[in-house]
C-alpha positions as CSV (number, residue, x, y, z in Angstrom):
1,M,53.8,3.7,33.8
2,A,52.9,5.3,30.3
3,L,50.6,3.2,28.0
4,S,52.0,1.7,25.0
5,K,51.2,3.0,21.7
6,K,49.6,-0.4,20.7
7,L,47.5,-0.6,24.1
8,F,46.6,3.3,23.6
9,I,45.2,2.3,20.3
10,S,43.2,-0.7,21.2
11,M,41.6,1.4,24.0
12,V,40.5,4.0,21.8
13,I,39.4,1.5,19.3
14,A,37.2,0.0,22.1
15,V,35.7,3.5,23.2
16,M,34.8,4.0,19.8
17,T,33.3,0.4,19.3
18,A,31.4,0.8,22.3
19,G,30.0,4.4,21.2
20,T,28.9,3.1,18.0
21,A,27.2,0.0,19.7
22,M,25.3,2.4,22.1
23,A,24.5,4.9,19.0
24,A,23.0,1.5,17.3
25,D,21.1,0.3,20.2
26,K,19.5,3.6,20.8
27,L,18.3,3.9,16.8
28,M,16.9,0.2,16.9
29,K,15.1,1.2,20.1
30,Q,13.7,4.5,18.5
31,A,12.6,2.3,15.4
32,Q,10.8,-0.3,17.6
33,D,9.0,2.7,19.5
34,L,8.0,4.1,16.1
35,F,7.2,1.1,13.7
36,E,6.0,-2.4,14.0
37,P,7.2,-5.4,11.9
38,I,4.6,-6.6,9.2
39,P,3.1,-9.8,10.8
40,Y,2.9,-13.0,9.2
41,G,-0.7,-13.8,7.4
42,P,-3.7,-11.8,7.4
43,P,-5.4,-9.8,10.2
44,A,-8.6,-10.2,11.6
45,I,-11.3,-8.1,9.6
46,K,-14.4,-6.6,11.6
47,D,-17.6,-8.4,10.7
48,N,-15.9,-10.5,8.0
49,P,-14.3,-13.7,9.2
50,I,-11.8,-14.9,7.3
51,T,-12.0,-18.4,5.8
52,N,-10.3,-20.4,3.0
53,D,-13.4,-20.8,0.9
54,K,-13.8,-17.1,1.1
55,I,-10.0,-16.5,0.0
56,E,-10.3,-18.6,-2.6
57,L,-13.6,-17.1,-4.2
58,G,-12.0,-13.7,-3.3
59,K,-8.9,-14.6,-5.5
60,M,-10.8,-15.3,-8.4
61,L,-13.3,-12.3,-8.2
62,Y,-10.2,-10.2,-7.9
63,F,-8.9,-11.5,-11.2
64,E,-12.5,-11.7,-12.9
65,P,-12.5,-8.9,-15.7
66,R,-16.1,-10.2,-16.1
67,L,-17.0,-7.9,-13.3
68,S,-16.4,-5.0,-15.8
69,K,-18.8,-3.7,-18.2
70,S,-16.2,-4.1,-20.7
71,G,-15.4,-7.8,-19.6
72,F,-11.7,-6.7,-19.7
73,I,-10.8,-4.6,-16.4
74,S,-10.5,-6.8,-13.1
75,C,-9.0,-5.3,-10.0
76,N,-5.9,-6.8,-10.8
77,S,-5.7,-4.6,-13.8
78,C,-4.8,-1.4,-11.7
79,H,-3.4,-3.2,-8.5
80,N,-1.0,-5.9,-10.0
81,V,-0.1,-8.2,-7.3
82,G,3.1,-9.0,-9.4
83,M,3.9,-5.5,-9.5
84,G,4.0,-4.3,-6.2
85,G,0.3,-4.1,-6.0
86,D,-0.3,-1.3,-8.7
87,D,0.0,-0.6,-12.4
88,F,2.9,1.3,-13.0
89,Q,1.0,4.1,-14.7
90,E,0.6,8.0,-13.8
91,T,-3.1,7.2,-13.4
92,S,-5.1,4.2,-14.4
93,V,-6.5,3.4,-17.7
94,G,-10.4,2.3,-17.2
95,H,-13.4,1.8,-19.2
96,G,-13.1,3.0,-22.6
97,W,-9.4,3.8,-22.2
98,Q,-10.4,6.8,-20.1
99,R,-7.6,7.9,-17.5
100,G,-8.6,8.1,-13.8
101,P,-8.0,10.9,-12.0
102,R,-5.1,9.7,-9.5
103,N,-2.4,7.0,-9.2
104,A,-3.7,3.6,-8.1
105,P,-2.2,2.9,-4.4
106,T,-0.7,-0.5,-3.7
107,V,-2.9,-3.0,-2.9
108,L,-0.1,-4.8,-0.5
109,N,-0.6,-4.4,3.2
110,S,-3.8,-2.1,2.3
111,V,-5.7,-4.1,5.1
112,Y,-3.6,-1.9,7.7
113,N,-4.8,1.2,6.4
114,V,-7.4,3.4,8.5
115,A,-9.3,4.0,5.4
116,Q,-9.2,3.2,1.3
117,F,-8.5,5.7,-1.4
118,W,-6.3,8.7,-1.3
119,D,-8.8,10.7,0.3
120,G,-10.4,7.9,2.6
121,R,-13.4,7.9,1.0
122,A,-13.9,4.1,1.6
123,S,-14.0,3.0,5.4
124,D,-12.5,-0.5,4.6
125,L,-11.3,-3.0,1.7
126,K,-15.0,-4.1,1.4
127,E,-16.4,-0.7,0.7
128,Q,-13.4,0.1,-1.4
129,A,-14.1,-3.2,-3.6
130,K,-17.3,-1.8,-4.7
131,G,-16.2,1.3,-5.9
132,P,-14.3,0.8,-8.8
133,I,-16.7,-1.7,-10.1
134,Q,-19.6,0.9,-10.2
135,A,-17.2,4.1,-11.1
136,G,-17.8,5.1,-14.7
137,V,-13.9,6.1,-15.4
138,E,-13.1,2.7,-14.2
139,M,-15.1,-0.9,-14.8
140,N,-18.5,1.3,-15.5
141,N,-20.8,-1.8,-14.1
142,T,-23.7,-1.9,-12.0
143,P,-24.2,-4.4,-8.8
144,E,-27.3,-5.6,-10.8
145,Q,-25.3,-6.9,-13.8
146,V,-22.6,-8.0,-11.6
147,V,-24.9,-10.4,-9.8
148,E,-26.5,-11.4,-13.2
149,T,-23.0,-12.2,-14.3
150,L,-22.1,-14.4,-11.4
151,N,-25.2,-16.0,-11.1
152,S,-25.1,-17.0,-14.7
153,M,-22.0,-19.6,-14.2
154,P,-23.1,-22.5,-11.8
155,E,-19.2,-22.6,-10.7
156,Y,-19.7,-19.2,-9.0
157,V,-23.0,-19.8,-7.3
158,A,-21.6,-23.1,-5.9
159,L,-18.5,-21.2,-4.6
160,F,-20.6,-18.6,-3.1
161,E,-22.7,-21.2,-1.4
162,K,-19.5,-22.7,0.2
163,A,-17.9,-19.3,1.2
164,F,-20.9,-17.9,2.7
165,P,-22.9,-21.0,3.9
166,G,-26.6,-21.1,5.6
167,Q,-27.6,-17.8,3.1
168,D,-30.6,-18.2,1.3
169,D,-29.3,-16.0,-1.7
170,P,-25.4,-16.0,-1.1
171,V,-24.7,-14.4,-4.8
172,T,-25.1,-10.5,-3.9
173,F,-22.9,-7.5,-4.4
174,D,-22.1,-7.2,-0.7
175,N,-20.8,-11.0,-0.5
176,M,-18.4,-10.1,-3.6
177,A,-17.2,-7.3,-1.9
178,R,-16.6,-9.4,1.5
179,A,-14.9,-12.0,-0.4
180,I,-12.5,-9.7,-2.0
181,E,-11.8,-8.0,1.0
182,A,-10.7,-11.5,2.4
183,F,-8.5,-12.2,-0.3
184,E,-6.9,-8.5,-0.3
185,A,-6.4,-9.1,3.5
186,T,-3.8,-12.0,2.8
187,L,-1.8,-9.8,0.5
188,V,0.6,-9.0,3.2
189,T,4.4,-8.5,2.8
190,P,6.3,-9.6,5.9
191,D,9.9,-10.4,6.6
192,S,11.6,-7.4,5.0
193,R,15.2,-6.4,6.3
194,F,13.8,-3.5,8.0
195,D,11.6,-5.9,9.9
196,H,14.4,-8.0,10.7
197,F,16.1,-4.9,12.5
198,L,12.9,-4.2,14.1
199,K,12.9,-7.7,15.8
200,G,16.6,-7.1,17.0
201,D,18.8,-7.9,14.0
202,A,21.3,-5.0,14.0
203,T,23.1,-6.4,10.9
204,A,20.0,-6.7,8.6
205,L,20.6,-3.2,7.7
206,S,24.0,-1.5,6.4
207,T,25.8,1.5,7.8
208,E,24.4,3.8,4.7
209,E,20.6,2.4,5.3
210,K,21.1,3.0,9.2
211,K,22.2,6.4,8.7
212,G,18.9,6.8,6.4
213,L,16.5,5.3,8.9
214,D,18.1,7.9,11.4
215,A,17.8,10.6,9.3
216,F,14.3,9.4,8.2
217,V,13.3,9.4,12.3
218,N,15.0,12.6,13.3
219,K,14.3,15.1,10.4
220,G,10.4,14.3,10.6
221,C,9.8,12.1,7.8
222,V,8.3,9.7,10.6
223,D,5.5,12.2,11.6
224,C,3.6,11.0,8.9
225,H,4.8,7.4,8.1
226,S,5.1,5.4,11.2
227,G,3.3,2.5,12.7
228,V,3.0,-1.4,11.1
229,N,2.3,0.1,7.7
230,M,4.8,3.0,7.4
231,G,1.7,5.4,6.7
232,G,-1.6,5.1,5.8
233,D,-2.7,6.0,9.4
234,N,-4.2,9.4,9.0
235,Y,-4.7,12.5,6.9
236,Y,-1.9,15.1,6.4
237,P,-2.0,18.2,4.2
238,F,0.0,18.2,1.4
239,G,2.4,21.1,1.6
240,V,2.9,21.9,5.2
241,M,5.9,24.2,4.7
242,E,5.9,24.5,0.8
243,K,3.4,23.8,-1.7
244,P,4.8,21.1,-4.2
245,A,4.7,21.9,-8.0
246,S,1.6,22.7,-9.5
247,E,2.0,19.3,-12.1
248,I,2.5,17.1,-8.5
249,L,-0.6,18.6,-7.0
250,A,-2.6,18.5,-10.1
251,G,-5.0,20.8,-8.9
252,D,-6.4,18.1,-6.7
253,K,-8.1,19.2,-3.2
254,G,-7.8,15.5,-1.5
255,R,-10.2,14.7,1.3
256,Y,-11.9,18.0,0.7
257,K,-13.7,16.2,-2.3
258,V,-15.3,13.9,0.3
259,T,-16.0,15.9,3.5
260,Q,-16.7,19.7,1.7
261,T,-14.5,21.1,4.6
262,E,-12.4,24.0,4.2
263,G,-9.7,22.7,6.3
264,D,-9.7,19.5,4.5
265,E,-8.2,21.1,1.4
266,Y,-5.1,19.3,0.3
267,L,-5.4,16.4,2.8
268,F,-4.5,13.1,1.7
269,K,-4.1,9.7,3.5
270,S,-0.5,9.4,3.6
271,P,0.7,6.4,2.0
272,S,2.5,3.4,3.1
273,L,6.1,3.1,2.4
274,R,6.1,-0.4,2.8
275,N,7.6,-2.0,-0.7
276,I,8.1,1.7,-2.0
277,E,10.7,0.9,-4.3
278,L,8.2,-1.3,-6.3
279,T,5.4,1.1,-6.6
280,A,6.6,3.8,-8.9
281,P,5.5,6.5,-10.2
282,Y,4.7,8.4,-6.6
283,F,2.1,10.7,-5.1
284,H,-1.4,11.2,-5.8
285,S,-0.8,12.5,-9.3
286,G,2.0,9.9,-10.7
287,K,4.1,12.7,-11.7
288,V,7.3,11.6,-9.8
289,W,9.0,8.5,-11.3
290,T,12.0,8.0,-8.9
291,L,12.2,7.4,-5.2
292,R,15.1,9.7,-4.9
293,E,13.1,12.8,-6.4
294,S,10.1,11.9,-4.2
295,V,12.2,12.3,-1.0
296,R,13.6,15.6,-2.1
297,V,9.8,16.9,-2.9
298,M,8.8,15.4,0.5
299,S,11.9,17.3,2.4
300,S,11.0,20.5,1.1
301,A,7.0,20.5,0.8
302,Q,6.6,18.5,4.1
303,L,9.8,19.3,6.3
304,G,11.0,22.9,5.0
305,I,14.5,21.4,4.8
306,S,16.7,21.0,1.7
307,L,18.6,17.8,2.2
308,S,21.9,17.0,1.1
309,D,22.7,14.5,-1.8
310,E,24.2,12.1,0.7
311,E,21.1,12.4,3.0
312,V,18.7,11.7,0.1
313,D,20.5,8.8,-1.1
314,Q,20.7,7.4,2.5
315,I,16.9,7.9,3.2
316,T,16.4,6.4,-0.1
317,A,18.6,3.4,0.7
318,F,16.8,3.1,3.8
319,L,13.4,3.0,2.3
320,R,14.4,0.2,0.1
321,T,14.7,-2.0,3.0
322,T,11.1,-2.2,3.6
323,T,10.2,-4.5,0.9
324,G,9.1,-7.5,2.2
325,I,8.5,-11.1,0.8
326,Q,5.9,-10.7,-2.2
327,P,2.6,-12.7,-1.9
328,E,2.9,-15.6,-4.4
329,V,-0.6,-15.7,-5.9
330,V,-1.4,-18.5,-8.5
331,Y,-3.5,-17.2,-11.4
332,P,-6.8,-19.2,-11.0
333,I,-8.7,-20.9,-13.8
334,L,-12.2,-19.0,-14.0
335,P,-15.5,-20.3,-15.1
336,A,-16.4,-20.5,-18.5
337,T,-19.0,-18.1,-19.9
338,R,-22.5,-19.2,-20.2
339,N,-25.0,-18.5,-22.9
340,D,-26.8,-16.3,-20.4
341,T,-23.8,-14.4,-19.0
342,P,-24.1,-10.8,-20.0
343,R,-22.0,-9.6,-23.0
344,P,-19.0,-6.9,-23.0
345,A,-20.1,-3.7,-23.6
346,K,-18.4,-0.4,-24.6
């Protein structure tokens, strides 16, 4: 007996629905194999156990401008926790209004990076914390003056004693860095819509965003941006298939400056794509201001393909789903300056 038109249509819809569900399940399985959700809370840090006292001290030091020679610049100046963990500048403004050579990477989720800075010259957040304080173009200070400054304020001495119990002289440059590292490790952004998708919620992403994820995976973006942080796990050449515009590359040879190895020319640590909509401008030079344009640059430079406008829009839509819950940080009340606290200097 011939099927009725109504029944035939119902069967077609059922088959199409089943096919769509299978495709969605396949995409989710692909994503779960390639990425991980951001966990809640800070991960364990090698050789630096995290305690509440250490975190609280680190938070104060992160916002402490007197760690700089000018008494004006803090870690938060270039890595603003209220602005996606960076500073909305092409390159950061440092001591004496000098411009640094590179765009400030976000501090959010940076604890998951294989190393710190664009060229990976700091192996961890502890080492990274020491760099800007001593860099002439950034905070332009010395370890000796930092320790003198902190020792001049009894409140800091007491906080260091709590954070590093049992030490004869806890106020050290190394302990300052350990405390900042402990605080920065708490600056994670779980619970993005993409994380919900990775945990099995197929409704967390729209149809357009799923198409963007599919393109992101199958066009090759995932080759450099996978794992828990969607990047930050290794070094990759910028311009695999085609050199980007000279303005974007900015003459920066990346990791070569650290290793002096010819094969490392134009290698950079891949940036995390978590919260990427919040961290413009993009690339080490900060020359690209829109997420959409950055997708176009990467498709030609890294993949050697030309994406359609629709594909660019879909990938851009997907990337916006990686924005997680931003850390709520109460601005600390810092100790009062004392008579023997070093004065600001130009």
